[in-house]
N, C-alpha and C positions, 0 to 999 in steps of 0.2 A: 675499176676503171675501165671505161667504155672506150672503144675505137675512135680513131680520128676523124673517121668520115662520117662529119655531125651533120652535116646538112641533108646528106642521103638517110640517116638515122631520123632526124626530126622531121623529114618529108613523110618516110613511112611510119613515124608513131603516130603523125597526125591521121593518116589513113586508117590506122590502125582504130584510133581513137572514135573515129566515125562510123566503123561497123557496128552491125547488132550484136550482141549479148544473147541473144534468144538460144544458144547451145551450151549456157553456162553450166547445166547441169551436170552434163557431160564431160566437162574441162578435166585435162589431165590423164584419162585413159588413153595407153596404146593400144588396148583390145577391149570392145565393148561387153560387158558380162553377157548378154545374151547374143551369140553369132549372129541369131537371124533377125536382129533388130536391125533399123538403118544406123547408119553411122553418122554422126553428129560432123559439123566443120573441123573442130580440131583433130579428131579421129582420121577424117580423109587428111589432113594436113599431115599427122604422124604417118601414118602409109605412103604417102608421097616421098616426105624425106626417109624414109627407111628404104625406098627404091633409090633414090639418090645417092645415099651411102652405101649401097651394095654396088652399085654401078663406081664408085670411086675404089671401091675395096678391090674390084675386079680390074681396074685400069691399068695397063701395064706403061704406059709414057706419059699419062696427065696432058695430053695435048688439047685439040679445041674442042673434042667430044666432052672433055671432063669440065667444061664452062658453065655450062648449064647445069649441071648438079651441082658445082660449088655455089652457083648464084640461086638456086632453089634454096639450099639451106640458107644461106645469108637471109636472103626474104623471110624465110621462115622466122628469123630471131625477131625482124622488126614485126613481123605479123602477131607474135605472141608475147612480146618484150612487156608487155602490161598484166600477162596472164599466167600468173608463176605457173600454176599446175600443167598447163599446156605446155610452157616453155620446158618445163623438167621432163614431161613426157618426150617433147622431141630431143633432148640431150641423152635421155636413156634410150630413145631406138639410135641413137649415134654411137653411142657407146657399145650397144649390143651388135652394132656393125662394124667395129673394131674402126672406129675413127682415129684411135690414136696410133693404131698400127699404119693406118694410111698417111697420116701427118708424116709419120718417121719415114714411112717407104719414099713419099714425095719430095721430104727435105735429102736424103740419100740422093736421090735422082738428081736432084738441082746440083748437088755440092761433088759430083764426080769430077767437073772441073771448073772449081770456083773460078779462077779468072775469066771463062770463056762465060759464066753462067752471068757474074755482076757486069760484066761490060756490055751487056744488051737489055738494059731493064724494060725495053718493049717486047721481048721474047714471050712467048704463051708460058712457058714455063715459071718465068719468072713471074708474071702475073698470078699463075694459079697458086703459086707460094706465097703471095700476097693476100690473096683471097683464102686460103686457108689459114692463115696466120689470124686474118680479121674474124675469122669464124670461131677461132678459138677464145681471141680478145675479147669477142661480143659474151659467147656463150660462159666463160669463164667470171663476166662480171656478176653473174646472177645463178649460177647452175654450182652450188657448193659441192654436189656431187662429184663433177666432173674434175674439182681440185682433189677429191679424194683418191679418184681413179688416176690422175697422173701422178700422186705419190705412191701408189702402189705400183706401178709401172715403171715408172722412171725414165723412160726414155725419150717422150717428148721433152722435158725441161732439160735433160743431157744435151740433146740437138740444138735449143735455145741456146744454152751456155756457149755451145760452141760456136755462136755467130760472133760471141764476144773476142774471140780467139783468132778471125778472119782479118789478114790485114785489108783484105777488100770493104769490110766495115769498120775500120781504124776511124778515129775520130777526125780526122783532115778530111776523109770521103764523105761526111754527113753534109756538106754542103749541098749534095746530089739530095732532091726532095725524096726520091725514092727510096734510096738508100737510109738515108733519115729516118724515113715512115718505118724501114724494116726494123731499125733498132728500137724505135718509138713501140712499134708491134711487140717484138721481145718483151721490152721492159714491162709494157700494160698486159700481158698475159703473165708474168711473174709476178708481178703484183697480185693481182686475183687470185692467182693460185694459193701464194703465201699467207695471204691475210684471210683467208678461206678455210686452209689447211695448214697451219704453222709448219709442220712438220716438213713440209716441202722445203722448208728452209736448208734441210740436210741435204737435198740433190744440188741446190743453189750452191752450197759452202764447199763443194767436191772440187778437188782440182783448182784449187786456188782462185775458187769463183767470187770471192768478196772483191780480192784486188782487180780482178779481171773486169768485173761492172763498175769498180771504182774508178779507173781509169777513165772511162766516160764522162767523169766529173769535170773535166778539163775542157768539155764542148763548150762552146759560144752560146748556143741554142740552151735557153733557160729551161725549157720543157725537158730538154734531155736531162740536165742536171738535176732538175726537179725529180723526175721518175728516177734516177740513180739514189737520190737519197731516200726517198719514200719505200724503194725495195730494199735497199739495205737496212733500213730502222728495222723491218721485220726478220731480219736474217742474222744481225749481228750479235758477239755475245759481250762480254762487261768486258774484256780486255781490249776491245776493239770499239768501244764507244767513242774514241775522240775521232773516229775516221766518219761519224754522221754530225760531226758539226758543219753544218750545212752553208753556214754564212748569211749574213743579212740579205744580200740579193736573191737569194735562194727561197729564203723563209718569205718575203715581200712579194715574189713572185707566185707562191703557192697561197698567200692570203687573196691575192688579186682574183686567182681561181677561184675561191671561194667566195669572193665577193659576189662574182660573176655569176657563181652558180646558186646564190641566194637571189640575186635577182630576176633569177629565171621563172617561170611558173611552176616548171618542171622540177627545180633544184638541181638542174643539171647542169653545168659550165657550158657555154654554147661553144666555145672555141674548143676547148679538150675534150668534153664530155667527161669530166670529174663529177660526182655526185655531191652534194654537201655533207652527207654522213661519210662517205668513204675519204671524201679531204681532211676533215676533223679528226678523223680515224689514224691518218695520215701523220699529222700534226701531234697528235698524242703518242705515236711512235716515235717521232723526233724527239720528243719530249723526254725520252728515256733519259736521253744526254744531257744532266744539268745545264750544262752551260746553254744548249738549246732552249731551255726553259725559259731563259732570261731573255734569250734572243727573240724566242716568238713573243713574249709581251710586248717587248721595246719596240717590236715591229709594228704592234697594232692588233694583236690579236682580241684582246677585251670587249673593244665595242663591238666587234663583229660577232663575235660569239655571245654578248647579250642578246643580240637579236634572235640568235636559235633557243632563246629561253622562253617565248613566246609560245603555247600551245595553240594559241589560234591561227599561228602561222608556220608553224613548222611539226612534224609527226613525233611521236614520243619518243622512237629511236633518234632522232635527230636532237630533241631534249636531252635525253640520257646521255648522249655521246658528247654534247655541249658542258654538260655538268661535270662529267668526268676528265674532259681536256681541263677546263677549270681547276677540279682537283687536282689533277697531274702538277699543272702550271703552280699549283698552291705551294709544294714542298719546297720550293726554292724562296729562299727567306726575304730577296731582294722585290720578289713578286707579290708576298702578301699583302704590302700595304696598298699596293697599284690594284690588286681585287677587290680589297675593301672599299677603296673610293671609287671605283668605277661606277658612275651613276648608272642605276636601275638592275646591276648585277646581282647584289645580293637580295635583294627584292623578287628578283625573277626567280632566283634559284628556290626562295623559301616559298612561295608561291607554288612552285611544281611540287614541291615535297608536300604542301598543303592541300594540293587539288585533290578533288575527290576521285578515288580509282587509282592513285598514286600506287606504284607496286611497291615491293621491299626493294629491288636494286637501285629506284630513285630514291627511295627513303635513307637509305643507308648512303648513297653516293652524296646526297646535300649533307646527311648530318657528320658524315666524316670530314668534309669538306670544309663544314663549320668548326669542328674538333682541330682541322691541319690549321687554319687561321685562329685559333684559338679565340674564338668570338662565342663559343656556347659549349657550357657542361654539360656530359651528357647526364642526362635525369635516369635513374636507375635507382633500385632499393638494392643495398648492399646485403648480401646472405650471410655474412660475416658477423656474426656476433661475437662483442668484447671477449676474447679468451679463447674464441673457436679456433678451428685448424682451418691452416689456410689449405689452398689446392696448387697442384701443379698445373699449367697450363699449357696445352699442348699447340703449337701455331704453324700452320704449314699450308702449303698449296694442294688442290686437290688432286692433283698429278701424284701425288706420294701418299695418298690417302691408304691407301693397302698396307703400306709398311707403317704408318702412326697408328691404324686400328690394331696391328698386332703387338705394338708397343705400348698403347693404353692397355692392353690385355693382359702382357706380361707384368707391367709395372703395378696394376690392380691387383694380381695375384700376389705381389709383394706384400700386400696392406698399402698403398701408397693412393691418396686421392687425387684423380688425375679429372682434370675439366678437358672436355673435347667437344667441338660445337655440335657434332652429329648425336650427341647424348643430351642436349640441352637446348632443343628448340624454343625460342623465345618469340612472342610477340612483337619485340623490338629487337633485331639484328643487332642493332649498334648497342642497345643498353646492354644485352647479353655479352658481348665483347667488352664493354667496360666494367661491367660487373665481375667478368672472369679475369682479366687482369687486376684490379683491384683487390684482389681477394687471393692472389697467387705470390707464394713463396718463391717461386721460379717460373719464368718461359722457358719452354723447350721451343727452340726454334730450328726448323727443317729447311738448312738452306738448300737453295737451288735457284738457277738462274730464273725460273719460273716465279719464285718466291721473289726474289729482286724485283721483278719485273710488273709485279700485280700490285695494283692499289691499294686494294684491303689489305693484304698482307703488310704492305709498308704501314700503314696507319695503325694498325694492329701492333707492329714491332716498336713503332715510336711512341705511340701511347703509353707503351710499358716500360719503355726508356725513358721517358719524361716523369714518370712514376719511381723512377730507380728500382724496377722489381729486376732481380740478377736476372742473366740471359746464360742458357747453355745451349751452343749451337750443336746441329747434328750436321754430319755431310751427307743428303741426299742422291746427288748428281756425281757421278765419275768425275775427277778431273775439274770440279769446279774449283774457283779460287773467287772467294766472296769479294766483291769490288764496289764502288760507289757508296751507298748511302749505307748498304747493307754490312759493307766492309768497314766501314768507318764504325758501325755500332758493334760490330763483335771484336773489331779489332784485333789483339793477341790470344784471346782467349780460346783455351782448350776446346778442341772439338771431337766428337766421337764418329767414326766413318761409317756410316751405314749404306755407302752406296754398293757394295758389292752384292753377288746373290745369295752370300751366307750370311746376309744382315743380322738375321736373329741370334747369331753366336756373338753380337756385339751388345746386347740388351744388357748383360749383366754389367758392361762397361757403363752403360748408361747409368744404370743403379747406383754405381759407386759414384758417379760424378752426380747424381742428384743429390745424393745424402751427404755428400763433402760439401757441395755449394749451399744447401740450405742450411747447413749446420754453420758455417763461417757467415753466412749474412744474416741468420736470424739468432746464433747462439743457442739455438737447441734442434732439436731433431725434426725433419721432415714430417708434415701432419700426415697422418695415416689413419685408415679404418680399420675395422676388424677384419682379418685376412679370411674370406669365404671356407668355410669347412674343407673344401675341397681342395684348397690352394697348397702349394707347396709352402714348406715353411719360409718364412720372411728372410731374407739375407742381413745378416748383420751389418751394422756402418764397417765399412772398410780400414784394414788394419793399415798401420802407419806406413808399409811398403806392401802396397795392393800389385795384384799382376796387371793390371790396366796398362795397355798401350796405348797412349792418348798423344795426337799428334800436337805440336807447336813447335814454332821458330823464333830465333830470338836474336836479331843481328847475324841472321845466316847459318846460325848454330842450331842444328837439332837438338832439341832438350826436352827429356821425357821427367816430368816433373814430379809425377806419380810416384815412380819408380825411384827420385833421385833420395839422398840424405845430405842435405845443406851442410855445411861445417858448423854452423850455427846451431844445429839440433839438439846437441848435448850440451849447449852453454848453460850454465848456474843462472840465478838471478841478478846475482854480484856480476858476473862476467858481461850481463846484460846491460847493467848498469854501468859498468866501465865503456861499454860500446855506445850508449847514450853520451855520456860525457865526453867522449873522442868527437861525435856529431854536435855537441852544443844542445842537446837537447834539454830543455828546461827541468827543474829539479822535480817540479810538480807534476812533470806528464806521467800518464797513466803508463806509457811506455815501459817506463821504467820497473815495472813491479811483473813484467812480464817474464816466463823464461825461455830457454831456447826453442822450444818445441812452438811456443806461440810465434816467437819472431820468425821459425821457419814457415808457419801458415800466411804470417804475413807476408814474405816472399813471395809463395806461390799464388797468392791473393793477385799479384801484380799483372800475373801473367792471365790467370783465369777470368779477372774483372776489374781491370784497370779504372771503370766507373766507380765501382764501390770502394775500390782501393784509396784512391784520391779524395772521395767523398770521407770515407773512414777518417784520413789526417786531418784534414780541414773539420769536420764538425766534431768528431769524438775525440780526436787526440788534441786538436785545437793548434793545430802547429803552422806556423806562419810561413809565406812563398818561399824564405831561403830555406827553412828546415826540411821542407817537403823536396826541393831539390838535394839538397844533402843525403837526406835519407834515403831517397829513390835512388841515386846514386851507389850508395852503399849496398842497396837490396839486390842491385842489378849486378854488382861485383859476387855478392853472396850465391846469387843463382849460378853464374858461369862458373863460379871458382870450380 
């Protein structure tokens, strides 16, 4: 998100375009390789900015003497904004000269007396803080390592967040242009920092930061409201998703910004300096709320994003961001048909997939979109021959890969056949995923917020769900509670908590659950390979009363099903038949041939895997709707008795 000084930026940008590039070979070096060699234009500029940063670091009052140095740094951004390596070199020089600490000192000096400071927007200190914010706003837009540095330091974001707690910058004061610009700058910097280094969300969230920013949603200025929702979309957790229901007006305003950016030769909106790519990325983040997905489509995003599918008029990164946006929006059922019917859209995404030189990310995004839209079947060869053993598939986000690698090694050592993406590099990533799902007897899902927010993870999980592959959830993020699509998918299934530091001690619990779930869902033991000769002996099937402590809740009551001995466990076949008669189950039902131990497992299946439980009642036992309701009511009574 660039700064609001668009006219100055455009003018300087045009000046840069006219400049010669005869020094491109030396671009990006803060020091020449040969100290005796003459310095090129970019090296000289870096040296000049280093001096300005040193002067600011030594400044005590940030008075008129600081103006020239701040302006030189601002000017350097405009001179190098089209030269990434040179821009990074300047940013590196600023960081080495403690520009973060200089920002904090200036902010602290200005806020020794906030009433006095904000009462005179023409004061030199006010103007210099504004200049400093514009520097950070601009450089954070393109320099990712500045975002990383701000995360490690934390103090700059902490000062920016203090602004949202100042009565002098409260919503009613934003009618004053200079004060409104101060808040817009804060939001612009925060947006850039969190989109380039999402861990910055942790600093923003401190001290009730989400609600502090959300308070500015009450502003009557649509640009402020839009920036609020865009920043929050990068920061909220699942439980707070309802807070970014942006509303029709805000979404329509963001779409206008996108249209403006598209109409610009530089693909940057003239009024607010949002680029096409960052605007679409922001819409993608807002679409993490399923309600926003529908609102974004209803507001008219599809014809706009279809324009972005043209590789002749949009960059490869813009093409990919557009496909990702459509992919995200397609998960809402109300959007699917609209996407299919949008003129030129499907033709555009297919052309991008088939384009010579199309990368794996593009091919996977387009293929996944088609799967979500249920328009194409994945073409792949099944490696599971009739009668062959199936595997257990590990589905996870890369952030927890280290845990899943250790789990893979443990389960493999116990003779269990595991499929993990790192072991199965495939010509087609999408085909490999489809093949893995369809040859799985169980999918182990590593639940985390990152997993829930990942489009590939969601596609993978929903593909497994559509094919009725049983799911075993693992908790990989401390305190995380599955919500949204992931919460709906795992429902009340048991999960094993691997979020603590001693996660390896819980691997035996995972093993017991794997064996239990595969035995219930397939009627036979989980697929195994011959254990390696050096491996420990395979653990046998868990006993009737395992020592596993697995967590679940039924109607607010904590229930440990694997420890529980249900009242029905000791029933004879005759007692089961009497129970069926009381429920009105048909005389020819297979349920009447079960004993108490089988009924006990049926009860636990309702909690482990409700989807399998209900499907088994419908398809295997052929119960009608009324019988299913009566039986389930009795099963719940047995579980809680």
